[in-house]
C-alpha positions as CSV (number, residue, x, y, z in Angstrom):
1,M,0.1,-46.2,48.6
2,N,-3.2,-48.1,48.5
3,S,-5.5,-46.1,46.3
4,T,-8.0,-47.2,43.7
5,A,-8.6,-43.8,42.3
6,T,-8.2,-43.3,38.6
7,I,-6.6,-40.1,37.4
8,L,-7.7,-38.9,34.0
9,P,-6.1,-36.1,32.1
10,H,-8.2,-32.9,31.7
11,Y,-8.0,-31.3,28.3
12,T,-9.1,-27.8,27.1
13,Y,-9.7,-26.0,23.8
14,D,-5.9,-25.1,23.7
15,D,-5.1,-28.8,23.6
16,W,-7.9,-29.8,21.3
17,I,-7.0,-27.4,18.5
18,H,-3.7,-29.3,17.9
19,W,-5.3,-32.8,17.6
20,E,-5.6,-34.6,14.3
21,G,-8.8,-36.3,13.4
22,K,-12.3,-35.5,14.6
23,W,-12.8,-35.2,18.3
24,E,-15.4,-33.8,20.7
25,L,-14.3,-32.7,24.2
26,I,-16.8,-33.1,27.0
27,K,-15.8,-31.8,30.4
28,G,-12.1,-32.2,29.5
29,I,-12.5,-35.8,28.3
30,P,-11.8,-36.5,24.6
31,H,-14.3,-38.5,22.6
32,A,-13.3,-39.8,19.2
33,M,-15.8,-39.1,16.5
34,S,-17.2,-42.1,14.6
35,P,-15.7,-42.9,11.2
36,A,-17.2,-41.1,8.2
37,P,-21.0,-41.3,8.4
38,V,-22.8,-44.0,6.5
39,P,-24.7,-43.0,3.3
40,K,-28.1,-43.0,5.1
41,H,-26.8,-40.5,7.7
42,Q,-25.4,-38.3,5.0
43,Q,-28.7,-38.4,3.0
44,I,-30.7,-37.4,6.0
45,S,-28.2,-34.6,6.8
46,S,-28.4,-33.3,3.2
47,N,-32.2,-33.4,3.3
48,L,-32.3,-31.5,6.6
49,S,-30.2,-28.8,5.0
50,I,-32.7,-28.4,2.2
51,A,-35.8,-28.7,4.5
52,F,-34.5,-26.0,6.9
53,G,-32.0,-24.1,4.7
54,V,-34.3,-23.1,1.8
55,P,-37.0,-21.5,3.9
56,L,-34.4,-19.8,6.1
57,R,-32.9,-18.0,3.1
58,A,-35.7,-15.4,3.6
59,C,-34.5,-14.9,7.1
60,N,-31.7,-12.4,7.6
61,K,-31.0,-13.6,11.2
62,C,-30.8,-17.4,11.1
63,S,-28.8,-19.9,8.9
64,A,-28.5,-23.7,8.6
65,Y,-25.1,-25.4,9.1
66,Q,-23.7,-28.8,8.7
67,P,-21.3,-29.8,11.5
68,I,-19.3,-26.9,13.0
69,N,-17.4,-26.7,16.2
70,Y,-19.5,-25.5,19.1
71,L,-17.4,-24.3,22.0
72,I,-19.5,-24.4,25.1
73,T,-16.8,-24.0,27.7
74,N,-13.0,-24.2,27.5
75,D,-13.2,-27.9,28.1
76,T,-16.4,-28.8,26.2
77,I,-16.5,-28.6,22.4
78,L,-19.2,-30.5,20.4
79,Q,-19.8,-31.0,16.7
80,P,-23.6,-31.5,16.2
81,D,-24.7,-33.1,13.0
82,F,-26.8,-30.1,12.0
83,L,-27.5,-26.7,13.5
84,I,-29.6,-23.6,13.1
85,V,-27.7,-20.5,14.2
86,C,-29.5,-17.2,14.7
87,G,-26.8,-14.5,14.9
88,E,-23.4,-13.9,13.4
89,I,-20.5,-16.3,14.0
90,T,-17.4,-14.2,14.3
91,K,-14.9,-16.8,15.3
92,K,-13.6,-20.1,13.9
93,Y,-16.2,-21.8,16.0
94,L,-19.7,-21.2,17.4
95,D,-19.4,-19.7,20.9
96,F,-23.0,-19.1,21.7
97,P,-26.0,-21.5,21.8
98,P,-27.6,-22.3,18.4
99,A,-31.4,-22.2,18.1
100,L,-31.7,-25.8,17.0
101,V,-29.4,-28.9,17.1
102,V,-29.9,-32.2,15.4
103,E,-28.0,-35.4,16.2
104,I,-28.4,-38.3,13.8
105,L,-27.9,-41.5,15.9
106,S,-25.5,-44.3,15.1
107,P,-24.9,-47.3,17.3
108,A,-21.6,-45.7,18.5
109,T,-23.2,-42.3,19.4
110,A,-26.7,-43.1,20.6
111,L,-26.0,-43.3,24.3
112,K,-23.9,-40.0,24.3
113,D,-26.5,-38.2,22.0
114,R,-29.5,-39.3,24.1
115,H,-28.0,-38.5,27.5
116,T,-24.8,-36.5,27.7
117,K,-25.5,-34.2,24.8
118,Y,-29.2,-33.9,25.7
119,D,-28.2,-32.7,29.1
120,I,-25.6,-30.3,27.7
121,Y,-27.9,-28.8,25.1
122,E,-30.7,-28.4,27.6
123,S,-28.4,-26.6,30.1
124,Q,-27.2,-24.3,27.3
125,G,-30.8,-23.2,26.6
126,I,-31.0,-24.5,23.0
127,K,-34.6,-24.2,22.1
128,Y,-34.9,-27.3,19.9
129,Y,-33.1,-30.6,20.0
130,I,-34.0,-33.2,17.4
131,I,-32.9,-36.8,17.6
132,I,-33.0,-38.7,14.4
133,M,-33.1,-42.5,14.3
134,P,-32.1,-43.4,10.7
135,D,-32.7,-47.1,11.1
136,K,-36.3,-46.6,12.1
137,E,-36.7,-43.4,10.0
138,E,-38.1,-41.6,13.0
139,A,-37.4,-38.3,14.6
140,E,-38.0,-36.9,18.1
141,I,-38.4,-33.2,18.6
142,F,-37.7,-31.8,22.0
143,E,-38.5,-28.1,22.8
144,L,-37.1,-26.3,25.7
145,M,-39.8,-25.0,28.0
146,D,-39.1,-23.6,31.5
147,G,-35.5,-24.8,31.3
148,K,-36.4,-28.4,30.5
149,Y,-36.8,-30.3,27.3
150,H,-40.3,-31.7,26.5
151,L,-41.0,-34.1,23.7
152,K,-43.3,-32.2,21.3
153,E,-43.5,-34.7,18.5
154,S,-42.1,-38.0,17.4
155,G,-42.6,-40.4,14.4
156,K,-41.7,-40.5,10.8
157,N,-44.3,-38.7,8.7
158,F,-45.4,-35.4,10.3
159,V,-45.0,-31.7,9.8
160,H,-43.6,-29.5,12.5
161,E,-43.3,-25.7,12.7
162,F,-40.2,-24.2,14.2
163,F,-40.1,-20.6,15.5
164,F,-36.9,-18.7,15.4
165,P,-36.1,-15.0,16.0
166,E,-37.7,-13.0,13.1
167,C,-38.6,-16.2,11.1
168,N,-40.1,-19.6,11.3
169,T,-40.2,-22.7,9.1
170,R,-42.4,-25.8,8.6
171,V,-40.5,-29.0,8.0
172,D,-42.2,-32.1,6.6
173,F,-40.2,-34.9,8.1
174,K,-41.4,-37.5,5.6
175,E,-39.2,-35.6,3.2
176,I,-36.0,-36.2,5.1
177,W,-35.9,-40.0,4.7
């Protein structure tokens, strides 16, 4: 047998739920999550929770979440750093697209967050995708228009308004650093 093909296992949600540690599953391929986030990452994540969460308390339809499991298909499960979900989560995981996703880059995740997850979030119809670069203290806000993401704003000190079903919120990005 003279073959150079590599055979990789293909995992599903039923496999994934039994694993120890933090894993994402993308098209059946497991991806180990980075070790515990560094303090800067956690600070930004907490500040995002305040910046989005406080105004959204007045909204009965949308809520802010720290990482939760987002089951996209039986073989793709992601854990975004931060999400806005409009609608009720009735399972142990989110099984419908959130309204907004944030990924806070690290050297270990930047390529996956900028390409693989970008494509997945876009294909799922997630209205807003925010990429945070903690080292530069900069954010990029992408908005889905006609099925494609468009860069709407980038930088470190700006205010952006987000529109969700039945509510909206203005976020001052200089406050998240």
